[in-house]
C-alpha positions as CSV (number, residue, x, y, z in Angstrom):
1,X,0.0,0.0,0.0
2,X,1.3,3.4,-0.9
3,X,1.7,6.0,1.8
4,X,-0.1,8.5,-0.4
5,X,-3.3,6.6,0.0
6,X,-3.2,7.6,3.7
7,X,-3.4,11.3,2.7
8,X,-7.2,11.3,3.1
9,X,-9.2,14.0,4.9
10,X,-11.8,11.5,6.2
11,X,-9.1,9.2,7.6
12,X,-7.5,12.2,9.3
13,X,-10.9,13.2,10.7
14,X,-11.5,9.7,12.1
15,X,-8.0,9.6,13.6
16,X,-8.6,13.0,15.1
17,X,-11.7,11.8,16.8
18,X,-10.0,8.8,18.3
19,X,-6.6,10.2,19.2
20,X,-8.0,12.3,22.1
21,X,-9.7,9.2,23.6
22,X,-6.3,7.5,23.5
23,X,-4.9,10.7,25.1
24,X,-7.3,10.5,28.0
25,X,-6.4,6.9,28.5
26,X,-2.7,7.7,28.5
27,X,-3.4,10.5,31.0
28,X,-5.2,8.0,33.2
29,X,-2.2,5.6,33.0
30,X,0.3,8.4,33.8
31,X,-1.4,9.5,37.0
32,X,-1.6,5.8,38.1
33,X,-4.7,5.9,40.2
34,X,-5.6,2.7,42.0
35,X,-9.0,2.5,40.3
36,X,-10.4,1.1,37.1
37,X,-10.8,3.3,34.0
38,X,-14.6,3.4,34.4
39,X,-14.2,4.6,38.0
40,X,-11.8,7.2,36.8
41,X,-14.4,8.4,34.3
42,X,-17.0,8.5,37.0
43,X,-14.7,10.5,39.3
44,X,-14.0,13.0,36.5
45,X,-17.7,13.5,36.0
46,X,-18.4,13.9,39.8
47,X,-15.6,16.4,40.2
48,X,-16.8,18.3,37.1
49,X,-13.5,18.0,35.4
50,X,-14.8,16.6,32.1
51,X,-13.8,19.6,30.0
52,X,-10.3,19.8,31.5
53,X,-9.6,16.1,30.9
54,X,-11.0,16.3,27.4
55,X,-8.7,19.3,26.8
56,X,-5.7,17.3,27.9
57,X,-6.8,14.4,25.7
58,X,-7.1,16.7,22.7
59,X,-3.3,17.4,22.9
60,X,-2.9,14.0,21.3
61,X,-4.3,15.5,18.1
62,X,-1.4,18.0,18.2
63,X,1.1,15.2,18.2
64,X,-0.6,13.4,15.4
65,X,-1.0,16.6,13.4
66,X,2.7,17.5,13.7
67,X,3.7,14.0,12.6
68,X,1.5,14.0,9.5
69,X,2.2,17.7,8.5
70,X,5.9,16.9,8.6
71,X,5.2,14.0,6.2
72,X,3.4,16.5,3.9
73,X,0.1,14.7,4.3
74,X,-1.9,17.9,4.0
75,X,-5.4,16.3,3.6
76,X,-4.9,14.0,6.5
77,X,-3.7,17.0,8.6
78,X,-6.8,19.0,7.6
79,X,-9.0,16.2,8.8
80,X,-7.2,16.3,12.2
81,X,-7.8,20.0,12.4
82,X,-11.5,19.6,11.7
83,X,-11.8,16.9,14.3
84,X,-10.0,19.2,16.8
85,X,-12.6,21.9,16.1
86,X,-15.4,19.4,16.8
87,X,-13.7,18.5,20.1
88,X,-13.4,22.2,20.9
89,X,-17.2,22.6,20.5
90,X,-17.7,19.5,22.7
91,X,-15.4,20.9,25.4
92,X,-17.2,24.2,25.3
93,X,-20.5,22.4,25.7
94,X,-19.2,20.5,28.7
95,X,-17.6,23.6,30.2
96,X,-20.6,26.0,29.9
97,X,-23.8,24.0,29.4
98,X,-23.5,20.6,31.1
């Protein structure tokens, strides 16, 4: 498979939607709490930290974006940026509405 086939905006968007979820999981692993991931999610909800944790997770998009922009995958990178804007709206909703 040629690498140029990866330069796809839809693939970048899908990656941009899942990378922050992986970022949240990595954050959970780094802080090493003695609880399950589902308990961590419930604790984040109870402490009203959802928007802050999602913001940290969205930093994963920055890493993916920088990798693919350096590889000159402009369409893929554009998909990452669009997904990041979607996450920004979600974070604002959690921050000010929920």
